[in-house]
C-alpha positions as CSV (number, residue, x, y, z in Angstrom):
1,X,8.1,-4.7,-25.6
2,X,9.7,-2.2,-28.0
3,X,12.9,-0.5,-26.8
4,X,14.0,3.0,-27.4
5,X,17.2,4.7,-26.2
6,X,20.1,2.8,-24.7
7,X,21.7,1.8,-21.4
8,X,24.6,4.2,-22.1
9,X,22.2,7.0,-22.9
10,X,20.4,6.6,-19.5
11,X,23.8,6.6,-17.7
12,X,24.8,9.7,-19.6
13,X,21.6,11.4,-18.3
14,X,22.3,10.5,-14.7
15,X,25.9,11.7,-14.9
16,X,24.6,15.1,-16.2
17,X,22.2,15.1,-13.2
18,X,25.0,14.9,-10.7
19,X,27.7,16.7,-12.5
20,X,25.4,19.6,-13.3
21,X,24.5,20.2,-9.7
22,X,20.9,18.9,-9.7
23,X,21.6,16.1,-7.3
24,X,23.1,18.3,-4.7
25,X,20.3,20.9,-5.1
26,X,17.6,18.2,-4.8
27,X,19.2,16.7,-1.7
28,X,19.6,20.1,-0.1
29,X,15.8,20.7,-0.1
30,X,15.2,17.3,1.5
31,X,17.9,17.7,4.2
32,X,16.3,21.1,5.1
33,X,13.2,19.2,6.5
34,X,13.8,18.5,10.2
35,X,12.4,15.0,10.2
36,X,13.6,13.8,13.6
37,X,11.5,10.8,14.3
38,X,13.0,10.3,17.7
39,X,11.0,13.3,18.8
40,X,7.7,11.6,18.1
41,X,4.8,12.5,18.5
42,X,5.9,16.1,18.4
43,X,7.7,15.7,15.1
44,X,4.6,14.3,13.2
45,X,4.0,17.6,11.3
46,X,7.5,17.6,9.9
47,X,7.3,13.9,9.0
48,X,4.0,14.5,7.1
49,X,5.5,17.5,5.4
50,X,8.3,15.5,4.0
51,X,5.9,13.2,2.3
52,X,3.7,16.0,1.1
53,X,6.3,18.5,-0.1
54,X,9.1,16.1,-1.3
55,X,8.0,12.6,-2.1
56,X,4.5,13.1,-3.4
57,X,5.3,15.6,-6.2
58,X,8.6,13.8,-7.1
59,X,6.8,10.4,-7.6
60,X,3.8,11.9,-9.3
61,X,6.1,13.6,-11.9
62,X,7.3,10.1,-12.8
63,X,3.7,8.8,-13.3
64,X,3.3,7.1,-10.0
65,X,0.1,7.0,-8.0
66,X,0.4,7.8,-4.3
67,X,-1.3,6.2,-1.3
68,X,-0.7,7.5,2.2
69,X,-1.0,5.4,5.3
70,X,-1.4,6.6,8.9
71,X,0.4,4.4,11.4
72,X,-1.7,1.8,13.1
73,X,0.2,2.5,16.3
74,X,-1.0,5.8,17.9
75,X,1.5,8.6,17.8
76,X,3.9,6.9,15.4
77,X,5.1,8.0,11.9
78,X,3.2,7.8,8.6
79,X,4.2,6.1,5.4
80,X,3.7,6.5,1.6
81,X,3.6,4.0,-1.2
82,X,4.2,5.2,-4.7
83,X,3.0,2.7,-7.5
84,X,3.6,2.7,-11.2
85,X,2.0,-0.4,-13.0
86,X,3.0,-0.5,-16.7
87,X,1.8,-4.0,-17.4
88,X,0.6,-6.7,-14.9
89,X,2.6,-9.3,-16.8
90,X,5.9,-7.5,-16.1
91,X,8.0,-8.0,-12.9
92,X,7.3,-5.7,-10.0
93,X,10.2,-4.2,-8.0
94,X,9.5,-2.9,-4.5
95,X,11.8,-0.2,-3.3
96,X,12.2,1.5,0.1
97,X,13.6,4.6,1.8
98,X,13.1,6.4,5.0
99,X,12.8,10.1,5.2
100,X,13.2,10.4,8.9
101,X,16.6,11.1,10.5
102,X,18.2,10.8,13.9
103,X,18.3,13.8,16.2
104,X,20.1,16.8,14.6
105,X,22.5,17.5,17.6
106,X,22.6,21.0,16.2
107,X,25.1,22.4,18.7
108,X,27.7,19.7,18.0
109,X,28.2,20.3,14.3
110,X,31.5,21.6,13.1
111,X,30.8,21.8,9.4
112,X,28.7,24.4,7.6
113,X,25.7,26.0,9.2
114,X,24.5,23.0,11.1
115,X,22.6,19.8,10.3
116,X,19.8,21.2,8.2
117,X,21.9,23.1,5.6
118,X,24.0,21.0,3.3
119,X,27.7,22.1,3.1
120,X,30.3,20.9,0.5
121,X,33.9,20.3,1.4
122,X,35.7,18.6,-1.5
123,X,34.2,15.2,-2.0
124,X,32.1,15.4,1.2
125,X,28.6,16.7,1.4
126,X,27.5,17.4,4.9
127,X,24.0,17.4,6.4
128,X,21.7,15.4,8.6
129,X,20.2,12.6,6.6
130,X,22.6,12.8,3.7
131,X,23.9,9.3,4.2
132,X,20.9,8.0,6.3
133,X,18.8,7.9,4.2
134,X,17.8,10.9,2.1
135,X,20.7,10.7,-0.4
136,X,20.1,6.9,-0.8
137,X,16.5,7.1,-1.8
138,X,17.1,10.3,-3.8
139,X,19.7,8.3,-5.9
140,X,17.3,5.4,-6.6
141,X,14.4,7.7,-7.5
142,X,16.7,9.8,-9.9
143,X,17.9,6.6,-11.5
144,X,14.3,5.6,-12.3
145,X,13.7,9.0,-13.7
146,X,16.7,8.7,-16.0
147,X,15.2,5.4,-17.4
148,X,11.9,7.1,-18.0
149,X,13.5,10.0,-19.7
150,X,15.6,7.8,-21.9
151,X,13.2,4.9,-22.7
152,X,9.8,6.5,-22.1
153,X,8.9,3.6,-19.7
154,X,10.6,1.6,-17.0
155,X,9.9,-1.7,-18.6
156,X,8.8,-3.1,-15.2
157,X,6.3,-2.2,-12.6
158,X,7.6,-0.2,-9.6
159,X,6.4,0.3,-6.1
160,X,8.3,2.5,-3.6
161,X,7.7,2.7,0.1
162,X,8.8,5.7,2.0
163,X,8.5,5.4,5.8
164,X,9.1,8.1,8.3
165,X,9.9,6.2,11.5
166,X,12.9,3.9,10.8
167,X,15.1,5.8,13.3
168,X,12.4,5.2,16.0
169,X,12.3,1.5,15.3
170,X,9.8,1.3,12.4
171,X,7.0,0.9,14.9
172,X,3.8,-0.1,13.3
173,X,5.2,-0.7,9.8
174,X,4.9,-4.4,10.0
175,X,1.2,-4.1,11.0
176,X,0.7,-1.6,8.3
177,X,2.2,-3.8,5.5
178,X,0.4,-6.9,6.8
179,X,-2.9,-5.2,6.7
180,X,-2.3,-4.1,3.1
181,X,-0.3,-6.9,1.6
182,X,-1.8,-6.6,-1.9
183,X,-0.7,-3.0,-2.0
184,X,2.9,-4.0,-1.4
185,X,3.1,-7.3,-3.4
186,X,6.1,-7.6,-5.7
187,X,8.5,-10.0,-7.2
188,X,11.7,-8.7,-5.7
189,X,12.7,-6.0,-3.1
190,X,15.6,-3.8,-4.1
191,X,16.6,-0.8,-1.8
192,X,19.5,1.1,-0.4
193,X,20.7,1.8,3.1
194,X,23.9,1.5,5.0
195,X,27.6,1.6,3.8
196,X,29.6,-0.1,1.1
197,X,32.4,-2.3,2.4
198,X,34.8,0.2,0.8
199,X,33.9,3.6,-0.8
200,X,35.1,2.6,-4.3
201,X,33.5,-0.9,-4.4
202,X,29.7,-1.3,-5.1
203,X,28.3,-3.6,-2.5
204,X,25.4,-6.1,-2.6
205,X,24.0,-6.9,0.9
206,X,21.6,-9.8,1.2
207,X,20.2,-9.1,4.6
208,X,20.8,-7.4,8.0
209,X,21.9,-8.2,11.5
210,X,19.1,-8.0,14.0
211,X,19.2,-5.8,17.1
212,X,17.7,-5.8,20.5
213,X,18.3,-3.1,23.1
214,X,18.1,-3.7,26.9
215,X,19.1,-2.1,30.1
216,X,21.2,-3.6,32.9
217,X,20.3,-2.0,36.2
218,X,21.8,-2.4,39.7
219,X,19.6,-0.4,42.1
220,X,20.7,-0.8,45.7
221,X,19.2,1.9,47.8
222,X,17.7,5.4,48.1
223,X,20.2,8.2,47.8
224,X,24.0,8.4,48.0
225,X,26.1,8.2,51.1
226,X,29.4,9.7,52.1
227,X,32.3,7.7,50.6
228,X,34.4,8.2,53.7
229,X,31.9,7.3,56.4
230,X,30.4,4.5,54.4
231,X,33.2,3.3,52.1
232,X,33.8,-0.4,52.7
233,X,30.4,-0.8,54.3
234,X,28.1,-0.1,51.4
235,X,28.2,-2.0,48.1
236,X,29.0,0.1,45.1
237,X,26.5,-0.5,42.2
238,X,28.9,0.9,39.6
239,X,31.5,-1.7,40.5
240,X,29.0,-4.5,40.7
241,X,27.6,-3.6,37.3
242,X,31.1,-3.4,35.7
243,X,31.8,-7.0,36.9
244,X,28.4,-8.2,35.6
245,X,29.2,-6.8,32.2
246,X,32.6,-8.5,32.3
247,X,30.8,-11.8,32.7
248,X,28.9,-11.2,29.4
249,X,31.8,-9.8,27.3
250,X,35.5,-10.6,27.7
251,X,38.3,-8.1,27.7
252,X,38.8,-8.3,24.0
253,X,35.1,-8.1,23.1
254,X,34.4,-11.8,22.9
255,X,30.9,-12.9,23.7
256,X,30.8,-15.2,26.8
257,X,27.1,-16.2,27.1
258,X,26.4,-19.3,25.0
259,X,22.7,-18.4,24.7
260,X,23.6,-15.2,22.8
261,X,26.0,-16.8,20.3
262,X,25.2,-17.2,16.6
263,X,24.8,-20.5,14.7
264,X,27.8,-21.9,12.9
265,X,28.8,-20.0,9.9
266,X,27.9,-21.7,6.6
267,X,30.4,-22.3,3.8
268,X,28.5,-20.1,1.5
269,X,28.8,-17.2,3.9
270,X,32.5,-17.9,4.4
271,X,33.1,-18.0,0.7
272,X,31.5,-14.6,0.0
273,X,33.3,-13.0,2.9
274,X,36.7,-14.3,1.9
275,X,36.6,-11.7,-0.9
276,X,35.8,-8.7,1.4
277,X,38.1,-6.1,2.8
278,X,36.7,-3.3,5.1
279,X,37.9,0.2,4.5
280,X,36.4,3.2,6.3
281,X,38.1,5.7,4.0
282,X,40.8,8.3,4.7
283,X,39.0,9.8,7.8
284,X,37.7,6.5,9.2
285,X,39.0,4.8,12.3
286,X,41.5,2.0,12.1
287,X,40.2,-1.5,12.8
288,X,41.1,-2.9,16.2
289,X,42.2,-6.3,14.9
290,X,42.6,-7.6,18.4
291,X,38.9,-6.9,19.3
292,X,35.9,-9.2,18.7
293,X,35.3,-12.9,18.4
294,X,38.6,-14.9,18.3
295,X,39.4,-16.8,15.1
296,X,37.3,-14.6,12.8
297,X,38.4,-12.1,10.2
298,X,37.2,-8.5,10.4
299,X,34.5,-9.0,7.7
300,X,33.2,-12.2,9.5
301,X,33.0,-10.3,12.8
302,X,30.8,-7.5,11.5
303,X,28.8,-9.4,8.8
304,X,28.4,-12.9,10.3
305,X,28.8,-12.7,14.1
306,X,26.9,-11.5,17.1
307,X,28.2,-8.7,19.2
308,X,27.2,-7.3,22.6
309,X,27.8,-3.6,23.2
310,X,27.5,-1.1,26.0
311,X,26.0,2.1,24.5
312,X,25.8,4.1,27.6
313,X,26.8,3.7,31.3
314,X,25.8,5.8,34.2
315,X,26.4,5.8,37.9
316,X,26.7,8.7,40.4
317,X,26.8,12.2,38.7
318,X,29.0,12.0,35.6
319,X,30.7,15.3,34.8
320,X,30.4,16.5,38.4
321,X,31.3,13.7,40.8
322,X,30.9,14.0,44.5
323,X,32.4,12.0,47.4
324,X,29.4,9.7,47.7
325,X,28.7,6.1,47.0
326,X,26.0,6.2,44.4
327,X,22.7,4.3,45.0
328,X,22.3,3.1,41.4
329,X,24.1,2.1,38.2
330,X,22.6,1.4,34.8
331,X,23.9,0.5,31.4
332,X,22.0,0.7,28.1
333,X,23.2,-2.3,26.0
334,X,22.6,-3.9,22.7
335,X,22.9,-7.2,21.0
336,X,23.5,-7.2,17.3
337,X,22.9,-10.7,15.9
338,X,22.8,-12.7,12.6
339,X,20.1,-14.8,11.1
340,X,19.5,-18.1,12.9
341,X,20.2,-16.7,16.4
342,X,17.7,-17.7,19.1
343,X,16.6,-14.3,20.4
344,X,13.0,-14.7,21.4
345,X,13.9,-15.1,25.0
346,X,16.9,-12.8,25.1
347,X,16.1,-11.0,28.4
348,X,15.3,-14.3,30.3
349,X,18.5,-15.9,28.9
350,X,20.7,-13.0,30.0
351,X,19.0,-12.7,33.4
352,X,19.6,-16.5,34.0
353,X,23.2,-16.0,33.1
354,X,23.7,-13.2,35.6
355,X,21.9,-15.1,38.3
356,X,24.2,-18.1,37.8
357,X,27.2,-15.9,37.8
358,X,26.2,-14.4,41.2
359,X,24.8,-11.1,40.0
360,X,21.2,-11.7,41.0
361,X,21.0,-8.0,42.1
362,X,21.6,-6.8,38.5
363,X,18.3,-6.8,36.6
364,X,17.8,-7.0,32.8
365,X,15.0,-4.8,31.7
366,X,13.6,-3.3,28.5
367,X,14.9,0.2,27.8
368,X,12.8,3.4,27.8
369,X,10.5,3.6,24.8
370,X,12.8,6.2,23.1
371,X,15.4,3.5,22.6
372,X,13.4,0.2,22.5
373,X,13.6,-0.5,18.8
374,X,14.1,-4.1,17.8
375,X,14.9,-5.6,14.4
376,X,15.0,-9.2,13.3
377,X,17.9,-10.8,11.5
378,X,17.3,-11.8,7.9
379,X,19.2,-13.1,4.8
380,X,18.6,-14.0,1.2
381,X,21.0,-16.7,0.0
382,X,23.9,-15.6,-2.3
383,X,22.8,-18.1,-5.1
384,X,19.2,-16.8,-5.3
385,X,18.4,-16.0,-9.0
386,X,17.7,-12.3,-8.2
387,X,20.9,-12.0,-6.2
388,X,22.8,-13.4,-9.2
389,X,21.0,-11.0,-11.6
390,X,21.8,-8.0,-9.5
391,X,25.4,-9.0,-9.1
392,X,25.8,-9.5,-12.9
393,X,24.3,-6.1,-13.6
394,X,26.6,-4.3,-11.1
395,X,29.6,-6.1,-12.7
396,X,28.4,-4.9,-16.2
397,X,28.2,-1.3,-15.0
398,X,31.6,-1.2,-13.2
399,X,33.6,-3.9,-15.2
400,X,34.6,-5.3,-11.8
401,X,33.4,-7.7,-9.2
402,X,31.0,-6.2,-6.7
403,X,31.4,-7.0,-3.0
404,X,28.7,-9.4,-1.7
405,X,28.0,-9.6,2.1
406,X,25.4,-11.9,3.7
407,X,24.1,-9.1,5.8
408,X,24.8,-5.4,6.5
409,X,26.4,-4.8,9.9
410,X,23.5,-2.6,11.0
411,X,19.8,-3.4,11.4
412,X,16.7,-2.4,9.5
413,X,13.1,-3.6,9.0
414,X,14.2,-6.2,6.3
415,X,12.0,-8.9,7.9
416,X,8.9,-7.1,6.7
417,X,10.0,-7.8,3.1
418,X,11.5,-11.2,3.5
419,X,9.2,-12.8,6.1
420,X,5.9,-10.9,5.8
421,X,5.9,-10.4,2.0
422,X,8.1,-13.4,1.1
423,X,10.4,-11.5,-1.2
424,X,14.1,-11.9,-2.0
425,X,15.6,-8.8,-0.5
426,X,18.7,-7.1,-1.9
427,X,20.3,-3.9,-0.6
428,X,22.7,-1.8,-2.6
429,X,24.2,0.7,-0.1
430,X,25.3,4.2,-1.3
431,X,27.3,5.4,1.7
432,X,30.6,4.4,3.4
433,X,31.5,3.4,6.9
434,X,33.0,6.7,8.1
435,X,30.0,8.8,7.0
436,X,29.2,9.8,10.7
437,X,25.6,8.8,10.5
438,X,23.8,9.2,13.9
439,X,26.6,11.6,14.9
440,X,27.4,15.3,14.2
441,X,28.9,16.1,10.7
442,X,27.1,13.3,8.9
443,X,28.0,13.3,5.2
444,X,28.1,11.4,1.9
445,X,30.9,11.2,-0.6
446,X,30.0,12.7,-3.9
447,X,32.2,10.2,-5.7
448,X,30.2,7.3,-4.1
449,X,26.9,9.0,-5.1
450,X,28.1,9.3,-8.7
451,X,29.1,5.6,-8.7
452,X,25.8,4.7,-7.1
453,X,23.8,6.6,-9.7
454,X,25.6,4.8,-12.5
455,X,25.0,1.3,-11.0
456,X,21.3,1.9,-10.1
457,X,20.6,3.3,-13.5
458,X,22.2,0.3,-15.1
459,X,20.3,-2.1,-12.8
460,X,16.9,-0.5,-13.5
461,X,17.7,-0.5,-17.2
462,X,18.6,-4.2,-17.1
463,X,15.5,-5.1,-15.2
464,X,13.4,-3.3,-17.8
465,X,15.1,-5.1,-20.7
466,X,13.2,-8.3,-19.9
467,X,15.7,-11.0,-19.2
468,X,14.9,-11.3,-15.5
469,X,14.5,-14.3,-13.2
470,X,11.1,-16.1,-13.7
471,X,8.3,-15.1,-11.5
472,X,7.9,-17.4,-8.4
473,X,4.8,-19.6,-8.5
């Protein structure tokens, strides 16, 4: 394949894109779409509009063909696949992004004019979806465009999936992909989501922790009763539930249920994590070094361990308490877990534990549909040829060693790509841990975006230069 242009020329183009303001302007138009998938099915028109108004014309301008998919699960979000085949003999890279966002929480923002209008404050660019995930797929799309402008071709085949329901649990996406496997076939999956381990260090993530949400419910009776007349006579569900949770997680965050614990950490995982330091940036919280699984380093706790969290707890009338023993208490909880954890029977395992501990009255139940998303844990091994190729490309672009983590701390639909499609899956996150995703004042750092544009442009250039891992048989 004849080559024109240069790697340095492509990177110069992408730097002009961000330094000249085009990146910020392009992202602003995408943030303006109120793509709150947690409001399904009412948000379907906005989710379709993002694909129609933003993704379709952007990919078509780069010579991609577009295929739209309705979700096989009624009332769930649509998806789009953009495809550019230059030569069937070339490697095919499957990318991914999600255009949906978490609820805007409009009344809680303190920066700019709310979540749907980007606002710049120094290095920070605020707006709902900036970090999760609109800036991240905008960066990868722009990097491909820079290659096309510099070389006239990518030098590889590209497919790019944009889904619109990740924040609602990616419901139906696995069924959609499995029903159209040939459409999504590729040699490697490379995408971006989540944070770097530190803002100034490009990160290569080889998988994700899984997640399962569940409710713990202690429902004792109908209605509350006077705490003076009945105090000491009626059991308090809030206290019972607190003790039940204390039997699951210790006072320093240690997991106490054997059936929820991860498999032993491998030496390969220990080796890559020995090189990792976690830094949330100047505005990030300090790490509570005393919290979490004993004997593990902070990177091991977040990238290679299981953690049980209480996300919400309710009993009585929070915010306006009355002198009454409440009838009911509930806690919405979550287990984040690494690959190899036995999680198929998580609810029965947890219920059996509570029964043995004397808390038979506390029931483990699936949460309401709005918060019932579940993701599997997955991992591509650090010595996989594609992982080595990407690591070397990032090192060439930055002249420094990238961070490598066995899995991102969060969860995403990675099992669709590793398990259903059988691909090595590599994530290159373009955010940082203190970006306030899922909270008011979500933002990206422009310095991280500039670095990300450099490394993605360099990576796509290197893939298109031909010296890539051989195609799997």
